[in-house]
KOLTOR-901507 format. One line per 2 residues: number of its first residue (from 1); for each residue x, y, z of N, C-alpha, C, O. Coordinates in steps of 0.02 Angstrom, whole numbers, plus 50000, padded with zeros to 5 digits. Example, Ala and Ser with C-alpha at 12.3 -4.5 7.8 and 13.67 -1.06 7.14 Angstrom:
<atoms>
1> 50660 49716 50390 50615 49775 50390 50660 49835 50390 50712 49834 50423 ~ 50642 49888 50354 50684 49947 50357 50645 50002 50394 50670 50057 50402
</atoms>
This chain:
<atoms>
1> 50989 49606 49369 50955 49663 49337 50894 49639 49298 50842 49671 49299 ~ 50901 49581 49264 50845 49555 49225 50786 49538 49272 50728 49550 49255
3> 50803 49510 49331 50750 49492 49379 50714 49555 49403 50652 49554 49410 ~ 50751 49609 49415 50720 49671 49437 50671 49697 49385 50616 49719 49402
5> 50690 49694 49321 50646 49718 49267 50583 49676 49263 50529 49702 49253 ~ 50590 49610 49271 50532 49566 49269 50484 49582 49326 50423 49585 49315
7> 50511 49592 49386 50469 49608 49443 50437 49676 49433 50379 49687 49454 ~ 50473 49722 49403 50445 49788 49390 50384 49784 49346 50335 49819 49356
9> 50387 49741 49295 50330 49733 49251 50268 49709 49288 50212 49729 49272 ~ 50278 49666 49338 50222 49641 49378 50196 49696 49423 50135 49706 49429
11> 50242 49732 49456 50221 49780 49506 50189 49842 49476 50147 49874 49508 ~ 50208 49859 49415 50181 49921 49386 50106 49918 49375 50073 49969 49382
13> 50080 49861 49360 50010 49856 49340 49966 49858 49401 49935 49808 49420 ~ 49962 49916 49433 49925 49925 49495 49890 49993 49493 49874 50018 49440
15> 49877 50022 49553 49837 50083 49555 49874 50140 49586 49928 50131 49615 ~ 49845 50201 49581 49881 50259 49604 49841 50303 49652 49867 50320 49705
17> 49780 50320 49637 49745 50369 49678 49671 50355 49677 49641 50347 49624 ~ 49641 50350 49736 49573 50323 49743 49521 50364 49705 49472 50336 49681
19> 49528 50429 49700 49476 50471 49672 49466 50459 49597 49416 50480 49568 ~ 49514 50426 49565 49509 50414 49493 49497 50341 49477 49502 50322 49419
21> 49483 50300 49527 49481 50228 49517 49411 50201 49524 49366 50235 49548 ~ 49402 50139 49503 49338 50105 49511 49351 50036 49540 49393 49999 49515
23> 49315 50019 49592 49324 49955 49626 49258 49917 49625 49206 49945 49642 ~ 49260 49854 49605 49202 49810 49611 49221 49750 49653 49278 49727 49651
25> 49173 49724 49690 49186 49667 49735 49139 49610 49718 49078 49620 49713 ~ 49167 49551 49709 49127 49491 49696 49139 49442 49753 49196 49422 49764
27> 49086 49423 49788 49093 49374 49843 49087 49304 49814 49042 49289 49775 ~ 49132 49260 49834 49138 49194 49805 49104 49142 49850 49138 49108 49889
29> 49039 49136 49844 49002 49086 49881 48997 49101 49955 48999 49159 49976 ~ 48990 49049 49995 48979 49057 50067 49044 49051 50107 49043 49053 50169
31> 49101 49045 50072 49164 49035 50107 49190 49099 50140 49234 49096 50183 ~ 49163 49157 50119 49189 49220 50144 49243 49249 50099 49266 49305 50111
33> 49264 49211 50049 49315 49236 50002 49284 49287 49955 49223 49289 49946 ~ 49327 49328 49924 49303 49380 49880 49356 49397 49829 49414 49379 49836
35> 49335 49432 49776 49380 49454 49724 49367 49528 49712 49310 49549 49700 ~ 49420 49568 49715 49415 49640 49706 49447 49659 49639 49504 49641 49626
37> 49410 49694 49597 49437 49719 49534 49443 49795 49537 49395 49829 49554 ~ 49501 49820 49520 49516 49892 49528 49544 49918 49462 49593 49890 49437
39> 49515 49970 49435 49538 50000 49372 49565 50070 49385 49535 50108 49423 ~ 49620 50087 49353 49653 50150 49369 49689 50179 49308 49719 50142 49269
41> 49685 50244 49300 49727 50279 49252 49790 50302 49287 49788 50347 49330 ~ 49846 50273 49269 49910 50294 49295 49931 50358 49258 49937 50357 49197
43> 49941 50411 49295 49953 50476 49264 50026 50488 49248 50071 50460 49280 ~ 50038 50529 49197 50106 50550 49181 50136 50584 49242 50104 50627 49273
45> 50197 50566 49259 50230 50594 49318 50240 50540 49370 50244 50481 49355 ~ 50244 50562 49433 50255 50516 49489 50189 50485 49512 50138 50519 49516
47> 50192 50420 49527 50135 50383 49552 50157 50340 49611 50211 50310 49609 ~ 50116 50337 49662 50130 50296 49721 50088 50232 49715 50028 50232 49728
49> 50121 50177 49696 50086 50116 49676 50101 50058 49724 50154 50057 49756 ~ 50055 50010 49729 50068 49951 49771 50129 49913 49747 50142 49909 49687
51> 50166 49885 49793 50227 49848 49776 50223 49775 49797 50275 49742 49798 ~ 50165 49749 49813 50156 49679 49831 50161 49636 49769 50123 49646 49721
53> 50208 49589 49768 50220 49549 49708 50171 49491 49701 50161 49466 49645 ~ 50141 49469 49755 50103 49408 49752 50027 49415 49754 49992 49366 49741
55> 50001 49473 49771 49930 49479 49786 49887 49496 49725 49826 49485 49727 ~ 49917 49521 49672 49876 49548 49618 49880 49507 49554 49935 49486 49533
57> 49823 49495 49523 49819 49466 49456 49804 49522 49407 49755 49559 49417 ~ 49845 49530 49355 49845 49591 49315 49812 49582 49247 49821 49531 49214
59> 49774 49632 49226 49749 49635 49157 49760 49705 49131 49757 49754 49168 ~ 49773 49711 49066 49784 49777 49035 49776 49772 48960 49792 49720 48930
61> 49751 49825 48929 49748 49829 48856 49815 49850 48827 49826 49845 48766 ~ 49860 49873 48870 49926 49896 48848 49976 49838 48853 49983 49810 48907
63> 50010 49819 48799 50060 49765 48803 50114 49781 48855 50133 49839 48863 ~ 50138 49730 48890 50186 49740 48944 50249 49776 48920 50275 49819 48955
65> 50272 49760 48859 50333 49793 48833 50322 49868 48827 50368 49907 48841 ~ 50263 49889 48806 50249 49961 48800 50245 49993 48868 50267 50050 48878
67> 50217 49957 48917 50213 49983 48985 50282 49997 49012 50295 50050 49040 ~ 50327 49948 49003 50395 49955 49030 50432 50013 48997 50473 50046 49029
69> 50418 50026 48933 50451 50082 48899 50430 50149 48927 50466 50199 48921 ~ 50371 50151 48958 50345 50214 48985 50368 50227 49057 50355 50280 49085
71> 50402 50178 49087 50426 50186 49156 50499 50211 49154 50542 50178 49126 ~ 50511 50269 49183 50578 50298 49183 50612 50296 49251 50672 50308 49256
73> 50574 50282 49304 50604 50278 49371 50559 50236 49415 50498 50236 49408 ~ 50590 50199 49461 50553 50160 49510 50595 50156 49574 50650 50128 49574
75> 50569 50186 49628 50604 50187 49692 50564 50152 49746 50503 50160 49751 ~ 50598 50112 49786 50568 50084 49846 50598 50118 49907 50654 50144 49904
77> 50560 50118 49961 50583 50151 50023 50597 50098 50076 50557 50053 50088 ~ 50656 50104 50108 50675 50059 50163 50668 50097 50229 50713 50136 50246
79> 50614 50088 50266 50605 50127 50327 50656 50111 50381 50672 50154 50422 ~ 50681 50049 50382 50730 50031 50433 50793 50073 50424 50825 50091 50473
81> 50810 50088 50363 50871 50126 50348 50855 50199 50328 50901 50238 50317 ~ 50791 50216 50324 50770 50284 50307 50802 50308 50242 50834 50360 50240
83> 50792 50268 50189 50822 50286 50125 50782 50257 50067 50744 50209 50076 ~ 50789 50287 50008 50762 50261 49946 50815 50220 49910 50875 50233 49917
85> 50792 50171 49871 50837 50133 49827 50805 50132 49758 50745 50120 49751 ~ 50846 50143 49707 50823 50144 49638 50823 50073 49611 50875 50047 49591
87> 50764 50042 49610 50759 49973 49587 50767 49966 49512 50786 49913 49488 ~ 50752 50019 49475 50756 50015 49402 50828 50007 49378 50840 49972 49329
89> 50874 50037 49412 50944 50031 49393 50979 49972 49425 51037 49958 49411 ~ 50943 49936 49469 50972 49878 49503 51002 49898 49570 51026 49954 49578
91> 51001 49851 49617 51027 49863 49684 51102 49847 49688 51124 49797 49659 ~ 51139 49889 49724 51209 49871 49738 51209 49821 49796 51157 49803 49822
93> 51269 49798 49816 51274 49746 49868 51243 49769 49933 51207 49730 49966 ~ 51256 49831 49953 51228 49856 50016 51152 49860 50012 51118 49841 50060
95> 51125 49884 49957 51052 49889 49949 51020 49820 49947 50963 49811 49971 ~ 51054 49771 49918 51028 49703 49916 51020 49676 49987 50971 49642 50002
97> 51068 49690 50030 51064 49668 50100 51007 49705 50135 50970 49676 50174 ~ 51002 49770 50122 50948 49809 50152 50879 49786 50128 50831 49787 50165
99> 50876 49764 50065 50814 49738 50037 50791 49678 50077 50731 49671 50091 ~ 50836 49634 50096 50818 49575 50135 50791 49593 50203 50742 49564 50226
101> 50821 49641 50237 50799 49660 50304 50734 49699 50303 50700 49706 50355 ~ 50714 49726 50245 50651 49762 50237 50599 49721 50200 50546 49747 50182
103> 50612 49656 50189 50571 49616 50144 50498 49611 50168 50452 49619 50127 ~ 50487 49599 50233 50419 49592 50257 50380 49657 50250 50321 49656 50232
105> 50413 49712 50264 50381 49778 50256 50360 49790 50184 50306 49816 50171 ~ 50403 49771 50137 50391 49785 50066 50331 49746 50039 50304 49765 49987
107> 50310 49692 50072 50253 49653 50049 50188 49694 50050 50142 49679 50011 ~ 50184 49744 50093 50124 49785 50096 50138 49859 50084 50096 49902 50097
109> 50198 49874 50058 50218 49943 50049 50198 49969 49980 50169 49933 49940 ~ 50213 50032 49967 50203 50064 49902 50270 50090 49878 50315 50103 49918
111> 50278 50097 49812 50339 50123 49783 50324 50181 49736 50268 50190 49714 ~ 50376 50219 49721 50369 50276 49676 50387 50256 49605 50441 50229 49593
113> 50342 50269 49558 50353 50256 49487 50344 50322 49449 50298 50360 49462 ~ 50388 50334 49402 50381 50391 49357 50367 50365 49287 50407 50328 49259
115> 50309 50386 49258 50291 50364 49191 50285 50426 49146 50267 50480 49169 ~ 50299 50417 49082 50301 50473 49036 50235 50482 48998 50226 50533 48964
117> 50189 50434 49003 50123 50440 48972 50071 50407 49017 50087 50362 49055 ~ 50008 50430 49011 49954 50399 49049 49945 50327 49026 49952 50311 48967
119> 49928 50282 49074 49915 50212 49059 49853 50190 49097 49847 50203 49157 ~ 49805 50158 49063 49746 50131 49096 49758 50058 49111 49770 50018 49066
121> 49754 50040 49175 49769 49972 49198 49717 49948 49247 49679 49989 49275 ~ 49714 49883 49257 49670 49856 49309 49704 49795 49340 49747 49764 49309
123> 49683 49778 49401 49709 49719 49433 49655 49687 49476 49604 49718 49492 ~ 49667 49624 49494 49620 49586 49535 49656 49560 49596 49710 49532 49590
125> 49627 49570 49654 49653 49543 49717 49601 49497 49747 49543 49516 49753 ~ 49622 49437 49767 49577 49391 49800 49598 49382 49872 49657 49370 49887
127> 49549 49387 49918 49561 49383 49990 49606 49440 50012 49616 49488 49974 ~ 49633 49436 50073 49662 49496 50100 49735 49498 50116 49766 49551 50111
129> 49766 49442 50135 49834 49445 50158 49838 49464 50231 49786 49476 50263 ~ 49898 49469 50259 49907 49484 50330 49906 49558 50344 49903 49600 50299
131> 49908 49574 50409 49909 49643 50431 49981 49671 50427 50028 49637 50449 ~ 49990 49731 50399 50057 49758 50390 50090 49779 50455 50057 49798 50503
133> 50156 49774 50456 50197 49803 50509 50225 49869 50486 50245 49876 50428 ~ 50227 49918 50531 50254 49984 50515 50314 49999 50560 50319 49972 50615
135> 50357 50042 50536 50417 50060 50574 50413 50133 50596 50379 50175 50565 ~ 50448 50148 50650 50447 50215 50679 50462 50268 50626 50509 50261 50587
137> 50419 50320 50624 50427 50372 50574 50381 50361 50515 50326 50334 50522 ~ 50403 50383 50457 50362 50379 50396 50368 50311 50362 50422 50281 50360
139> 50311 50287 50337 50307 50225 50299 50266 50239 50236 50221 50281 50236 ~ 50280 50202 50182 50238 50202 50123 50197 50138 50123 50225 50083 50122
141> 50131 50145 50126 50087 50088 50137 50035 50084 50082 50007 50134 50060 ~ 50021 50022 50059 49965 50010 50014 49905 49986 50054 49911 49943 50097
143> 49846 50015 50041 49785 49993 50074 49762 49929 50041 49732 49931 49987 ~ 49776 49873 50072 49756 49808 50046 49687 49787 50072 49661 49820 50117
145> 49658 49734 50044 49593 49711 50067 49589 49696 50141 49536 49705 50171 ~ 49644 49674 50171 49642 49657 50243 49631 49718 50287 49610 49711 50344
147> 49645 49778 50261 49635 49840 50299 49566 49869 50288 49549 49921 50316 ~ 49525 49838 50246 49460 49865 50226 49404 49827 50259 49415 49778 50295
149> 49342 49849 50246 49284 49816 50274 49272 49747 50243 49227 49711 50265 ~ 49310 49728 50192 49307 49659 50167 49334 49610 50218 49316 49551 50217
151> 49376 49634 50263 49399 49595 50320 49344 49598 50373 49327 49651 50397 ~ 49316 49540 50391 49260 49538 50437 49275 49574 50503 49232 49607 50532
153> 49337 49567 50528 49355 49599 50591 49354 49675 50585 49334 49710 50632 ~ 49375 49700 50528 49373 49773 50516 49301 49796 50509 49282 49849 50534
155> 49260 49756 50475 49189 49774 50466 49153 49780 50534 49110 49822 50542 ~ 49172 49737 50581 49140 49738 50648 49155 49803 50684 49109 49834 50712
157> 49218 49824 50684 49236 49886 50721 49220 49948 50679 49213 50002 50707 ~ 49215 49939 50612 49199 49994 50566 49246 50053 50574 49226 50111 50571
159> 49309 50038 50584 49362 50088 50590 49425 50062 50557 49433 50002 50546 ~ 49470 50108 50541 49535 50088 50515 49571 50048 50569 49575 50070 50626
161> 49598 49989 50552 49628 49945 50603 49697 49968 50626 49748 49945 50599 ~ 49699 50012 50674 49762 50042 50696 49804 49994 50738 49864 50005 50746
163> 49774 49940 50765 49812 49892 50804 49846 49926 50863 49814 49963 50901 ~ 49911 49914 50872 49948 49946 50927 49988 50006 50903 50034 50028 50936
165> 49969 50033 50844 50004 50091 50816 49975 50156 50842 49914 50165 50846 ~ 50019 50202 50858 49999 50271 50873 50014 50312 50811 50071 50333 50799
167> 49963 50323 50771 49971 50356 50706 49971 50432 50716 49925 50459 50747 ~ 50023 50465 50691 50030 50536 50700 50005 50577 50641 49982 50633 50649
169> 50008 50547 50580 49984 50585 50522 49984 50538 50461 50016 50485 50462 ~ 49949 50557 50408 49955 50522 50345 49936 50568 50288 49898 50616 50297
171> 49962 50553 50229 49948 50591 50168 49935 50542 50111 49961 50486 50111 ~ 49894 50563 50064 49885 50527 50001 49918 50566 49945 49922 50628 49948
173> 49941 50530 49893 49973 50563 49837 49923 50573 49781 49892 50525 49757 ~ 49915 50635 49760 49871 50653 49705 49912 50652 49641 49949 50699 49627
175> 49906 50599 49602 49946 50593 49541 49924 50640 49487 49962 50654 49440 ~ 49862 50666 49491 49838 50715 49442 49872 50782 49452 49894 50814 49404
177> 49875 50804 49516 49904 50869 49532 49978 50863 49549 50013 50914 49555 ~ 50003 50802 49556 50073 50789 49574 50092 50824 49640 50141 50861 49644
179> 50051 50811 49690 50064 50839 49756 50030 50797 49810 49984 50759 49796 ~ 50054 50805 49872 50023 50770 49928 49955 50802 49944 49946 50862 49937
181> 49909 50760 49966 49843 50783 49988 49832 50762 50060 49840 50704 50078 ~ 49813 50810 50102 49799 50795 50172 49724 50799 50183 49691 50847 50164
183> 49697 50746 50215 49626 50744 50230 49613 50761 50303 49556 50759 50327 ~ 49666 50777 50340 49659 50793 50411 49648 50867 50423 49640 50888 50481
185> 49648 50908 50371 49637 50979 50380 49563 50995 50391 49547 51043 50425 ~ 49519 50953 50363 49447 50965 50369 49413 50918 50418 49354 50927 50433
187> 49449 50868 50444 49421 50821 50493 49478 50794 50536 49536 50801 50519 ~ 49460 50762 50593 49512 50737 50636 49546 50676 50605 49520 50646 50557
189> 49603 50657 50633 49645 50605 50604 49608 50538 50600 49611 50505 50548 ~ 49574 50518 50653 49541 50453 50653 49485 50449 50601 49478 50399 50567
191> 49446 50503 50596 49392 50503 50546 49420 50498 50476 49392 50463 50433 ~ 49476 50532 50463 49507 50529 50397 49533 50458 50383 49525 50433 50327
193> 49563 50427 50433 49588 50359 50425 49530 50310 50413 49537 50264 50372 ~ 49474 50320 50447 49418 50273 50441 49391 50270 50370 49364 50219 50349
195> 49399 50324 50332 49376 50325 50263 49416 50277 50219 49394 50256 50165 ~ 49477 50259 50242 49518 50213 50205 49494 50141 50213 49519 50096 50178
197> 49447 50129 50258 49421 50062 50267 49369 50042 50216 49352 49983 50211 ~ 49344 50090 50176 49296 50073 50124 49329 50031 50070 49389 50038 50057
199> 49290 49988 50037 49321 49944 49987 49344 49983 49925 49384 49957 49887 ~ 49320 50045 49915 49343 50083 49857 49411 50116 49869 49437 50151 49825
201> 49440 50106 49928 49507 50132 49941 49561 50079 49930 49620 50093 49937 ~ 49541 50018 49915 49589 49964 49906 49637 49980 49848 49614 50000 49794
203> 49701 49973 49860 49751 49987 49809 49783 50055 49815 49832 50069 49781 ~ 49756 50098 49858 49783 50165 49866 49849 50164 49904 49856 50126 49952
205> 49897 50204 49882 49960 50211 49917 49959 50274 49960 49939 50327 49937 ~ 49981 50268 50023 49983 50326 50068 50051 50329 50102 50088 50280 50106
207> 50067 50389 50128 50123 50397 50173 50093 50404 50243 50051 50447 50255 ~ 50116 50362 50289 50087 50360 50356 50143 50362 50408 50193 50327 50401
209> 50135 50405 50458 50186 50414 50509 50162 50386 50576 50108 50402 50599 ~ 50205 50344 50607 50187 50315 50672 50241 50333 50723 50299 50344 50706
211> 50220 50335 50786 50265 50357 50840 50320 50306 50852 50378 50325 50862 ~ 50303 50242 50851 50351 50188 50862 50334 50130 50815 50280 50128 50785
213> 50380 50084 50807 50368 50025 50766 50309 49986 50795 50302 49980 50856 ~ 50266 49960 50751 50203 49932 50775 50173 49888 50720 50201 49880 50667
215> 50114 49861 50735 50077 49821 50686 50005 49843 50684 49972 49850 50735 ~ 49980 49853 50623 49910 49868 50613 49868 49805 50628 49893 49749 50621
217> 49806 49815 50649 49763 49759 50664 49701 49781 50701 49693 49839 50718 ~ 49657 49733 50714 49594 49747 50748 49595 49729 50822 49547 49742 50857
219> 49651 49700 50846 49656 49681 50916 49667 49741 50961 49671 49798 50937 ~ 49671 49729 51026 49678 49783 51075 49748 49813 51077 49760 49860 51115
221> 49795 49786 51039 49862 49812 51041 49908 49766 51081 49888 49711 51100 ~ 49968 49789 51094 50017 49749 51129 49998 49741 51202 49980 49789 51236
223> 50001 49679 51227 49984 49665 51297 50041 49687 51342 50099 49672 51329 ~ 50025 49722 51396 50075 49745 51443 50084 49692 51497 50049 49642 51499
225> 50132 49705 51542 50143 49660 51599 50083 49663 51646 50048 49713 51647 ~ 50069 49609 51684 50012 49611 51731 50023 49663 51784 50080 49681 51800
227> 49968 49690 51812 49974 49741 51865 50013 49716 51925 50012 49657 51941 ~ 50047 49763 51958 50084 49745 52019 50035 49732 52076 49978 49756 52076
229> 50059 49696 52124 50017 49681 52183 50009 49744 52225 50052 49788 52225 ~ 49954 49749 52262 49943 49808 52304 49993 49812 52361 50021 49761 52381
231> 50004 49872 52386 50050 49881 52443 50021 49850 52506 50052 49853 52559
</atoms>
């Protein structure tokens, strides 16, 4: 339980919704490395926040103890089992096993946090990390630097890196209005996804639905068997 609380303190200091955030990018010499700084007001109520434990360096004017006092719920989603688990109260034996089988997914996922007061926080991410894997159905995904134009391969195609995924829909969570926001009502799905490739979308949590389990990326997708010989 103590370990869960410590991890929660690290994970909370992240972002919630792109329209209220500010992102700055600093390129670190000629190596191609970069540093992204993202500032966000975490709103009272539910927030969909990044859950990557290793990618973010955190700064805040609010002491960590005060931040933790303002968190009343924290849920992670296990897409393999299609269920939520309450990390704040600690995992039971079954959930601990499920946590292990969902571990790779959780590295790029988002979680639900309920806070009782607004909190202004910022974090720093350096470089990008790997491309996320998604599971059939709905997934909670954090838009990391590797999915943005900071990734040279993404910048070349200038599109959201769908890889071999057939994306059926996605929503963003509006923490100000406490409701889902759909950007596909005024434009087609691909155009809406492509807007997530901008560097000012880094840190945003979305719900994304895919037809089958797949991996995001800039490649042509999964290679099929070679063509059959002619008759």
